ROKOLKOL-120670 format. One line per 2 residues: number of its first residue (from 1); their letters; for each residue x, y, z of C-alpha. Coordinates in steps of 0.1 Angstrom, whole numbers. Example, Ala and Ser with C-alpha at 12.3 -4.5 7.8 and 13.67 -1.06 7.14 Angstrom:
<recs>
1	as	123,-45,78  137,-11,71
</recs>
This chain:
<recs>
1	iv	-691,673,-159  -677,646,-140
3	gl	-668,629,-169  -653,661,-184
5	gf	-633,663,-151  -619,629,-158
7	fc	-612,632,-190  -594,664,-183
9	rs	-572,649,-157  -566,619,-179
11	rs	-556,643,-208  -532,665,-188
13	hv	-514,634,-170  -511,622,-207
15	de	-498,653,-217  -473,659,-190
17	sp	-452,626,-198  -437,640,-227
19	mg	-428,676,-211  -416,656,-179
21	da	-393,635,-204  -385,664,-216
23	de	-370,682,-185  -356,651,-173
25	ap	-338,648,-206  -308,669,-193
27	qk	-307,647,-162  -304,614,-184
29	el	-273,622,-201  -247,597,-194
31	vt	-212,599,-189  -193,587,-220
33	nl	-161,581,-205  -164,560,-170
35	vt	-146,574,-141  -119,554,-123
37	nl	-106,546,-90  -133,568,-71
39	tl	-125,561,-32  -154,553,-8
41	di	-144,547,30  -175,523,32
43	lq	-171,507,66  -162,539,80
45	iv	-191,555,69  -212,527,80
47	kv	-196,531,115  -204,567,120
49	sq	-236,567,105  -247,535,127
51	sq	-232,551,159  -248,586,156
53	hg	-281,579,145  -297,554,169
55	lr	-279,520,169  -259,533,198
57	hg	-287,524,218  -302,498,196
59	dh	-329,521,178  -331,505,144
61	ar	-361,525,135  -344,560,140
63	yr	-315,548,117  -339,535,89
65	qy	-356,571,91  -319,586,86
67	ct	-314,565,58  -341,574,44
69	rr	-337,611,46  -303,606,36
71	la	-311,589,5  -338,618,-7
73	rl	-306,640,-3  -284,622,-25
75	yk	-311,619,-50  -316,658,-51
77	an	-279,663,-52  -268,640,-81
79	rm	-303,647,-96  -318,615,-94
81	sh	-357,622,-96  -381,596,-99
83	gr	-406,612,-124  -434,637,-113
85	gr	-463,628,-91  -464,589,-100
87	yq	-431,572,-89  -409,561,-120
89	kr	-379,538,-109  -347,547,-121
91	tl	-318,523,-124  -285,533,-113
93	ev	-260,525,-144  -225,525,-141
95	sm	-225,552,-167  -242,575,-144
97	vd	-213,574,-118  -192,602,-117
99	ne	-182,610,-83  -182,587,-47
101	af	-218,603,-38  -235,579,-64
103	ll	-218,547,-44  -234,560,-16
105	ip	-269,554,-32  -269,515,-32
107	lm	-253,516,1  -277,536,20
109	ms	-303,514,6  -287,484,17
111	er	-286,501,51  -323,508,50
113	aw	-335,474,44  -310,461,69
115	sy	-322,483,99  -358,475,89
117	am	-351,436,92  -331,441,125
119	el	-364,463,139  -389,432,125
121	kr	-366,404,142  -368,427,173
123	da	-405,429,174  -413,395,155
125	gn	-411,371,184  -433,338,172
127	ep	-452,354,145  -441,341,110
129	rk	-454,369,87  -432,393,106
131	ra	-405,368,100  -411,364,66
133	hm	-410,401,63  -378,404,82
135	ir	-363,379,52  -375,396,25
137	rl	-360,426,36  -328,412,45
139	kk	-329,393,6  -336,432,-4
141	at	-304,443,16  -284,417,-3
143	vh	-298,430,-38  -284,466,-31
145	at	-252,454,-15  -245,433,-47
147	el	-252,464,-69  -225,481,-47
149	vn	-200,455,-55  -208,457,-91
151	lc	-204,497,-94  -171,495,-70
153	dq	-157,466,-93  -159,490,-121
155	vg	-154,523,-112  -138,521,-72
157	sa	-106,516,-66  -90,483,-54
159	rt	-94,492,-16  -130,502,-22
161	al	-140,473,-39  -124,452,-12
163	ea	-146,472,15  -176,465,-9
165	ea	-168,430,-9  -164,425,25
167	ys	-198,443,33  -217,424,9
169	sy	-202,392,21  -217,400,56
171	if	-248,411,48  -253,380,26
173	gc	-243,357,58  -268,377,78
175	yl	-294,368,53  -287,332,47
177	se	-281,326,90  -315,340,93
179	qe	-331,318,66  -317,288,82
181	rd	-315,269,49  -280,269,37
183	wd	-256,267,67  -225,258,45
185	ra	-231,287,23  -237,313,53
187	la	-205,301,67  -185,305,34
189	kf	-199,339,28  -190,348,67
191	mr	-154,334,64  -150,357,31
193	ar	-161,387,51  -137,379,80
195	ka	-108,374,52  -117,409,39
197	fe	-117,424,72  -83,411,80
199	ql	-69,422,48  -82,457,52
201	ar	-67,458,85  -35,450,71
203	vg	-36,477,44  -54,505,64
205	gp	-45,532,89  -51,529,129
207	dq	-89,538,120  -92,515,96
209	ae	-79,487,117  -105,496,146
211	vc	-134,494,125  -122,462,110
213	re	-114,449,148  -149,456,157
215	rl	-162,438,128  -145,410,132
217	ee	-154,409,168  -190,411,157
219	le	-185,381,134  -173,354,157
221	ps	-206,343,169  -222,342,140
223	lr	-189,320,127  -192,296,155
225	yc	-229,292,154  -227,285,113
227	ty	-200,256,122  -223,240,146
229	kr	-252,241,127  -233,229,96
231	gn	-216,203,117  -250,188,128
233	eg	-267,189,92  -236,170,75
235	sp	-215,180,46  -214,211,24
237	va	-235,206,-9  -214,220,-37
239	gs	-241,227,-60  -256,255,-35
241	md	-222,276,-34  -201,290,-63
243	ek	-162,289,-67  -152,317,-44
245	dm	-177,305,-15  -158,269,-21
247	aa	-129,284,-18  -133,307,10
249	lk	-149,275,29  -118,255,20
251	gd	-94,282,34  -80,291,-1
253	gg	-69,324,-13  -83,323,-45
255	eg	-94,355,-56  -92,373,-22
257	de	-55,371,-26  -54,386,-59
259	rl	-76,417,-44  -48,420,-16
261	ka	-21,424,-40  -39,449,-59
263	vl	-48,470,-30  -13,470,-20
265	ae	0,481,-52  -28,508,-56
267	es	-15,519,-17  20,518,-26
269	gr	13,539,-56  -8,561,-40
271	as	20,567,-13  47,574,-37
273	ga	28,598,-60  11,616,-29
275	vt	21,653,-23  31,653,14
277	tg	51,679,33  79,667,55
279	wr	84,677,95  112,665,115
281	gy	112,634,92  77,626,90
283	di	56,631,59  22,648,64
285	pi	-3,641,36  -19,671,23
287	rn	-49,663,0  -60,701,-6
289	gk	-46,714,-39  -46,748,-30
291	vr	-28,741,2  -2,723,-16
293	ec	1,754,-40  7,776,-7
295	la	35,755,6  49,753,-26
297	nv	53,790,-28  65,787,7
299	av	94,771,-2  100,792,-32
301	ql	98,823,-8  122,810,18
303	ak	149,801,-8  152,837,-16
305	ie	163,845,19  204,851,23
307	sp	229,861,48  222,892,68
309	li	257,908,55  242,907,20
311	ma	205,909,18  188,942,31
313	td	166,939,61  134,955,43
315	ra	135,929,16  140,898,41
317	la	111,914,61  90,915,29
319	if	99,880,21  87,866,55
321	dk	55,888,52  46,867,22
323	vf	54,833,38  33,841,68
325	ml	4,853,43  7,819,25
327	ys	10,799,58  -24,817,69
329	da	-41,809,35  -33,772,38
331	rq	-47,771,73  -78,788,62
333	hl	-82,762,32  -78,735,57
335	rd	-103,753,81  -127,750,51
337	dl	-121,718,45  -125,708,82
339	ae	-157,726,82  -170,710,53
341	as	-161,674,65  -177,677,98
343	sg	-209,691,84  -215,657,67
345	aq	-220,678,32  -194,648,18
347	sd	-188,614,25  -156,621,47
349	st	-142,592,71  -126,599,103
351	sr	-92,593,89  -97,623,65
353	lt	-104,646,94  -76,634,111
355	dl	-53,639,84  -68,674,79
357	kl	-63,682,116  -26,671,115
359	ad	-20,690,86  -32,721,102
361	ra	-11,715,136  19,709,111
363	ia	14,745,91  12,761,126
365	vm	42,745,138  59,758,105
367	si	50,794,110  64,794,146
369	eq	97,780,133  98,805,105
371	ti	89,834,129  119,820,152
373	qr	141,822,118  129,857,111
375	nk	138,873,146  174,855,145
377	fl	179,875,110  167,906,124
379	vd	192,897,153  222,891,131
381	sa	214,919,110  214,945,142
383	na	245,929,158  262,935,123
385	kl	251,971,121  263,979,158
387	ag	298,962,152  299,982,119
389	ei	298,952,97  269,966,79
391	rl	265,1003,69  237,1020,75
393	ak	213,1033,46  208,1073,42
395	ge	180,1079,64  179,1047,82
397	ka	175,1049,122  205,1037,142
399	tr	203,1005,158  204,1003,196
401	pe	208,972,220  173,980,235
403	di	160,964,201  181,936,204
405	vh	165,927,237  131,932,221
407	ll	137,904,195  153,880,220
409	sa	129,883,243  101,876,215
411	tl	125,847,201  124,831,236
413	qs	84,832,234  81,817,203
415	ye	105,789,215  80,782,243
417	el	49,780,218  71,754,198
419	ie	76,732,227  43,734,237
421	sg	29,728,197  57,704,185
423	pe	45,673,202  8,677,191
425	vl	21,671,155  34,636,157
427	rg	14,623,188  5,590,179
429	md	31,583,152  60,556,155
431	ga	90,572,170  69,600,181
433	er	85,601,219  120,601,207
435	ie	114,636,185  100,648,211
437	ee	127,648,234  150,657,205
439	lr	127,688,203  128,695,238
441	ve	167,695,240  169,716,211
443	cm	144,742,224  159,741,257
445	ta	194,748,243  185,775,220
447	qk	166,794,251  197,792,270
449	ml	219,808,243  191,832,237
451	ss	191,838,274  230,846,274
453	dr	228,870,243  199,888,262
455	aa	218,892,295  245,905,273
457	al	226,928,252  208,940,285
459	gk	244,945,302  254,966,272
461	vh	220,991,279  230,994,315
463	ss	268,1001,307  256,1028,284
465	ag	235,1044,305  260,1046,335
467	sh	247,1019,357  280,997,359
469	vd	272,977,386  241,965,369
471	aa	259,957,336  284,936,357
473	il	256,914,372  241,910,338
475	fn	277,903,321  278,875,349
477	rs	246,861,341  254,858,304
479	ae	287,839,313  267,814,336
481	ha	238,808,309  268,803,284
483	ag	287,777,305  253,758,305
485	vs	249,759,268  283,744,261
487	gf	274,713,278  247,708,252
489	aa	260,722,220  274,699,194
491	tr	284,720,166  314,738,160
493	ar	293,771,151  277,768,184
495	vn	311,766,203  325,793,185
497	ri	296,816,192  298,808,229
499	ga	336,816,233  326,849,215
501	ik	301,855,240  326,846,270
503	sg	356,868,253  334,898,251
505	id	319,897,285  357,891,296
507	tl	365,925,280  336,943,297
509	la	342,928,331  383,939,322
511	dr	368,973,318  346,974,349
513	kg	376,966,369  396,992,353
515	lq	367,1020,365  370,1006,399
517	sg	407,1011,402  401,1044,392
519	le	377,1053,413  401,1039,442
521	dv	427,1061,431  405,1094,438
523	sl	418,1116,468  403,1138,489
525	eg	429,1161,492  425,1177,456
527	pt	444,1173,426  482,1171,428
529	ss	488,1184,396  498,1218,393
531	es	485,1222,361  448,1211,367
533	cf	423,1243,373  385,1240,375
535	lm	364,1268,360  342,1270,391
537	es	372,1278,413  382,1307,392
539	ld	350,1320,377  365,1359,385
541	ey	394,1354,364  399,1341,329
543	kp	416,1307,324  419,1284,300
545	av	394,1253,311  409,1228,289
547	lg	439,1207,302  470,1205,277
549	kg	470,1211,238  441,1193,221
551	as	426,1178,251  393,1172,250
553	kv	382,1172,285  370,1204,301
555	hi	373,1207,339  344,1224,352
557	mp	344,1213,387  361,1186,409
559	ip	342,1154,411  338,1142,441
561	nr	337,1174,456  367,1187,475
563	me	364,1181,511  369,1216,534
565	sl	377,1217,573  353,1234,594
567	av	356,1247,630  338,1227,655
569	rp	315,1242,677  321,1237,716
571	iv	299,1214,731  284,1229,766
573	ld	275,1206,792  248,1224,818
575	va	261,1205,849  269,1234,875
577	gd	234,1246,875  227,1221,900
579	ei	257,1234,927  248,1273,926
581	vy	228,1287,952  205,1314,944
583	pt	192,1346,966  159,1345,977
585	lt	131,1369,966  104,1366,988
587	hr	104,1402,999  92,1412,965
589	sa	65,1393,968  29,1412,970
591	kk	11,1412,1004  -21,1396,1005
593	gs	-54,1413,1022  -90,1407,1028
595	tl	-115,1409,1002  -133,1437,1015
597	rn	-102,1458,1018  -94,1453,985
599	lf	-130,1460,974  -130,1493,989
601	sw	-94,1500,978  -98,1508,942
603	kk	-96,1549,948  -63,1545,963
</recs>
């Protein structure tokens, strides 16, 4: 029975192999056309992974475990299984690479071997076996680093290949320096790594430059130590180094300069072909195709906006609604990308996260600016309708000055949001302080102009309601705001607009003065004209209440009311009471008797 069981197990194992190969056949389909220009921020990924998974506290064991877990996820995501049951090694071929995730496999394997070596180095002490184990793990890391360089040279971009070269040279230098045999080659590897880091710092952004600066600081002690050991042991042995190492040791440019030229050409081509959106003279990179499509549709919709005198208000509002919906969709796409990048599902770097946040802030500010433009369109349309330049459509509600006040208040609030959100877009860029100052001055100028318009609109509201004193105060306030704006305004259109505001204010103030003079002419003695009569004074007679032929004023009662003279009541002062002698009345008072007499006198 035992033998039969062993035979069955052996038979089943033999039968599973063809089926397993058949199941894995679709997974082993190779890509006929090699992909090119794959981009992977190797240095940034290594920095973030190390800082977030133990190396911030020097815990290499925790980082090694993280690399193992991430490798398992990468194998599963890329469908690179290693057989069922027994492990079957699979080599990562160039023809299998179709995205950046495949490049992460040799990178994580190299990081896992390096972290294990550093863990053994800390625990080795004077034990030769652990030290030999550490050197073997470092050699394994160099093998995977070399595999990464070969893959990046064939399918990666020039910048990715340069980063892989810098990383591989650093790992090789660590291995050779720990081996303590070939100090010349170790020094050459470290010098190649230093040159690559310097080149990457020149072509990359601020994040890339920061990472390269940290790497250069880490290299300095190793370079000094290798130089010291090399000086003690003599001149370099040419047979142990290749041409690249010899060129790096001599300080020649060699292939490194060619790589730098390729990276610069690639970056310039990417900058010229990149899709960006502009704001205040700065280009905001947009990587998501859906976001670019939304912004392109926004430009198409805004091109349809015309003058308020020509375009109907309902049509303009419909266009602005589409614009705001497109901005909202674009920001939603950016939020999805941010969530995906923050979760670590892809090999996204901090620079990509920075670009996504920058694009989100820029689109939010653009939405605020379009909100201001919409409110200005509605204000101009309402003013034109009040002035009679635009005829009201059939069934359209008449425009009131109160509506203009509400629109101007909303526009002022939008400018406050623009002052707060605008500087956040350009923070950290060159010339951001100048743009921020220009934006602040522009917003303050526009706010003063809108405050002047709002005060004038409020004055019209109070004037139509009969509050002439409040209207006059508001008109004076509008004139003060307009005078303050004239010192900042630079364009002829703004100057003309301020002049129109002042002329309107002067006209209304003149009307107010005429009203005051009319009130001063009112007499308390009644009307002097014999033709004027009032309906309230002749209720018992039928007389016409209209003054003159075709007159439109009906005289119902005099305002203010006529004053009538009344007789004054006499004032009586009681000052003679103290001088009068009054007669005595004591003889009329009752006589007092005894109590007993009063008791028995009730019959009387």
